[in-house]
C-alpha positions as semicolon CSV with decimal commas, in nm:
position;residue;x (nm);y (nm);z (nm)
1;X;1,583;0,841;-1,131
2;X;1,638;0,990;-1,474
3;X;1,399;1,253;-1,615
4;X;1,235;1,309;-1,275
5;X;1,247;1,662;-1,138
6;X;1,213;1,718;-0,764
7;X;0,854;1,741;-0,644
8;X;0,660;1,766;-0,320
9;X;0,321;1,613;-0,243
10;X;0,112;1,747;0,041
11;X;-0,240;1,806;0,168
12;X;-0,396;2,126;0,297
13;X;-0,745;2,109;0,447
14;X;-0,793;1,764;0,290
15;X;-0,697;1,889;-0,058
16;X;-0,418;1,697;-0,233
17;X;-0,149;1,899;-0,415
18;X;0,176;1,833;-0,600
19;X;0,439;2,105;-0,629
20;X;0,734;2,084;-0,869
21;X;1,084;2,230;-0,850
22;X;0,973;2,546;-1,031
23;X;0,715;2,621;-0,765
24;X;0,418;2,532;-0,985
25;X;0,140;2,372;-0,781
26;X;-0,130;2,143;-0,918
27;X;-0,449;2,065;-0,727
28;X;-0,520;1,694;-0,767
29;X;-0,826;1,615;-0,554
30;X;-1,052;1,721;-0,268
31;X;-1,152;1,525;0,045
32;X;-0,824;1,333;0,078
33;X;-0,738;1,177;0,414
34;X;-0,412;0,986;0,351
35;X;-0,174;0,938;0,060
36;X;0,153;0,779;-0,054
37;X;0,357;0,777;-0,375
38;X;0,628;0,598;-0,569
39;X;0,808;0,608;-0,905
40;X;0,800;0,307;-1,139
41;X;1,073;0,175;-1,369
42;X;0,946;0,399;-1,652
43;X;0,988;0,711;-1,434
44;X;0,613;0,757;-1,393
45;X;0,494;0,912;-1,066
46;X;0,211;0,716;-0,902
47;X;0,005;0,853;-0,614
48;X;-0,246;0,647;-0,420
49;X;-0,481;0,821;-0,179
50;X;-0,766;0,738;0,055
51;X;-1,045;0,990;0,052
52;X;-1,246;1,080;0,360
53;X;-1,506;0,813;0,270
54;X;-1,244;0,537;0,263
55;X;-1,219;0,499;-0,115
56;X;-0,882;0,414;-0,268
57;X;-0,784;0,639;-0,560
58;X;-0,495;0,627;-0,805
59;X;-0,335;0,932;-0,972
60;X;-0,108;0,911;-1,276
61;X;0,024;1,184;-1,504
62;X;-0,065;1,105;-1,866
63;X;0,001;1,330;-2,168
64;X;0,089;1,623;-1,944
65;X;-0,214;1,608;-1,714
66;X;-0,307;1,412;-1,402
67;X;-0,568;1,138;-1,432
68;X;-0,764;1,007;-1,134
69;X;-0,909;0,657;-1,104
70;X;-1,136;0,565;-0,812
71;X;-1,060;0,196;-0,754
72;X;-1,281;0,070;-0,469
73;X;-1,419;0,133;-0,121
74;X;-1,117;0,015;0,075
75;X;-1,211;0,103;0,435
76;X;-1,528;0,173;0,627
77;X;-1,353;0,437;0,837
78;X;-1,023;0,624;0,811
79;X;-0,991;0,735;1,173
80;X;-0,771;0,440;1,281
81;X;-0,514;0,453;0,998
82;X;-0,156;0,438;1,126
83;X;0,046;0,394;0,807
84;X;0,004;0,389;0,429
85;X;0,277;0,301;0,177
86;X;0,305;0,234;-0,197
87;X;0,551;0,016;-0,391
88;X;0,594;-0,043;-0,762
89;X;0,716;-0,391;-0,860
90;X;0,748;-0,477;-1,227
91;X;0,415;-0,367;-1,380
92;X;0,207;-0,374;-1,061
93;X;0,140;-0,137;-0,772
94;X;0,115;-0,249;-0,411
95;X;-0,059;-0,040;-0,144
96;X;-0,019;-0,131;0,223
97;X;-0,249;0,023;0,484
98;X;-0,214;-0,037;0,859
99;X;-0,515;0,021;1,086
100;X;-0,526;0,010;1,465
101;X;-0,797;-0,198;1,623
102;X;-1,027;0,040;1,818
103;X;-1,003;-0,154;2,147
104;X;-0,629;-0,230;2,142
105;X;-0,317;-0,016;2,119
106;X;-0,096;-0,312;2,022
107;X;-0,297;-0,504;1,761
108;X;-0,338;-0,383;1,406
109;X;-0,482;-0,496;1,073
110;X;-0,291;-0,473;0,748
111;X;-0,462;-0,445;0,409
112;X;-0,265;-0,510;0,091
113;X;-0,402;-0,399;-0,246
114;X;-0,226;-0,517;-0,562
115;X;-0,331;-0,391;-0,904
116;X;-0,200;-0,330;-1,253
117;X;-0,228;-0,010;-1,453
118;X;-0,421;0,061;-1,670
119;X;-0,658;-0,240;-1,638
120;X;-0,688;-0,207;-1,257
121;X;-0,742;-0,578;-1,204
122;X;-0,729;-0,586;-0,826
123;X;-0,626;-0,839;-0,563
124;X;-0,702;-0,757;-0,200
125;X;-0,551;-0,925;0,105
126;X;-0,624;-0,870;0,474
127;X;-0,395;-0,973;0,758
128;X;-0,545;-0,967;1,108
129;X;-0,387;-0,931;1,452
130;X;-0,073;-0,747;1,351
131;X;0,157;-0,690;1,648
132;X;0,363;-0,372;1,651
133;X;0,716;-0,457;1,758
134;X;1,005;-0,218;1,830
135;X;0,826;0,062;1,649
136;X;0,756;-0,140;1,333
137;X;0,451;-0,319;1,195
138;X;0,653;-0,508;0,931
139;X;0,977;-0,507;0,734
140;X;0,977;-0,542;0,358
141;X;1,232;-0,645;0,098
142;X;1,228;-0,751;-0,269
143;X;1,417;-1,066;-0,366
144;X;1,595;-1,144;-0,693
145;X;1,272;-1,287;-0,841
146;X;1,067;-0,971;-0,769
147;X;0,887;-1,140;-0,480
148;X;0,784;-0,922;-0,188
149;X;0,934;-1,055;0,135
150;X;0,748;-0,957;0,454
151;X;0,909;-1,009;0,794
152;X;0,684;-0,977;1,097
153;X;0,587;-1,101;1,444
154;X;0,240;-1,260;1,460
155;X;0,044;-1,191;1,776
156;X;-0,034;-1,563;1,814
157;X;0,331;-1,653;1,859
158;X;0,401;-1,724;2,226
159;X;0,771;-1,648;2,194
160;X;0,706;-1,378;1,933
161;X;0,963;-1,514;1,692
162;X;0,997;-1,352;1,352
163;X;0,796;-1,500;1,064
164;X;0,806;-1,435;0,691
165;X;0,558;-1,423;0,404
166;X;0,633;-1,412;0,033
167;X;0,419;-1,246;-0,235
168;X;0,462;-1,378;-0,588
169;X;0,407;-1,084;-0,822
170;X;0,323;-1,317;-1,111
171;X;0,068;-1,547;-0,943
172;X;-0,062;-1,269;-0,713
173;X;-0,050;-1,496;-0,410
174;X;0,101;-1,481;-0,062
175;X;0,270;-1,791;0,074
176;X;0,490;-1,900;0,361
177;X;0,754;-2,010;0,113
178;X;0,913;-1,839;-0,184
179;X;0,858;-2,161;-0,382
180;X;0,507;-2,281;-0,289
181;X;0,201;-2,057;-0,282
182;X;-0,003;-2,201;0,003
183;X;-0,200;-1,894;0,112
184;X;-0,510;-1,832;-0,095
185;X;-0,590;-1,489;-0,235
186;X;-0,892;-1,328;-0,391
187;X;-0,908;-1,137;-0,717
188;X;-1,172;-0,873;-0,762
189;X;-1,270;-0,578;-0,975
190;X;-1,436;-0,381;-0,697
191;X;-1,498;-0,574;-0,374
192;X;-1,372;-0,894;-0,210
193;X;-1,102;-1,002;0,029
194;X;-0,908;-1,291;0,174
195;X;-0,840;-1,293;0,547
196;X;-0,507;-1,439;0,660
197;X;-0,518;-1,487;1,036
198;X;-0,228;-1,366;1,248
199;X;-0,005;-1,242;0,966
200;X;0,134;-0,889;0,927
201;X;0,360;-0,637;0,749
202;X;0,565;-0,314;0,795
203;X;0,855;-0,079;0,689
204;X;0,925;-0,022;0,321
205;X;1,145;0,123;0,054
206;X;0,968;0,384;-0,151
207;X;0,856;0,742;-0,132
208;X;0,655;0,795;0,183
209;X;0,463;1,106;0,275
210;X;0,309;1,214;0,601
211;X;-0,051;1,121;0,680
């Protein structure tokens, strides 16, 4: 992208840093467990991070300095996190977090957090019983209408055929069709969720960093 110099984001002893091409390092936050980042259409760098208490935080550089916003308590524990990714679509950010169920190596739960900056109006979605298949939890694409297209294999499917979900970035709803929004969502400022049984996500296009 234009006007973006190379940079590197990393953690050291649970401290989050960003290092630019000139070798200058900025310390962004303490007590960080996992993180991910992306660049929006205006060439702004966005970083989302889970701290060690399970709170979701957003970092954005504004007027030459990094600003941190603590959004909500996203998880009760961070020990089962398997993947965390961030995508910018139009004016919204989308964070996807995959957790392994403690008593199963195959089943996972996916949490999707959608919010706008700077008002941070948040929608939270939870998909249970995610089946890892061929190394992936989900595959993601963006269609011509800026809808998120999720391809996955629900654990309830006897033949484990591929299913799809569509997220309308305007209505903030998931559906089984890119025309009709049939899956209900919840909108919240701090807490709240909608559980969608036996639906899942995985693989993305964006900037991904190690956990």
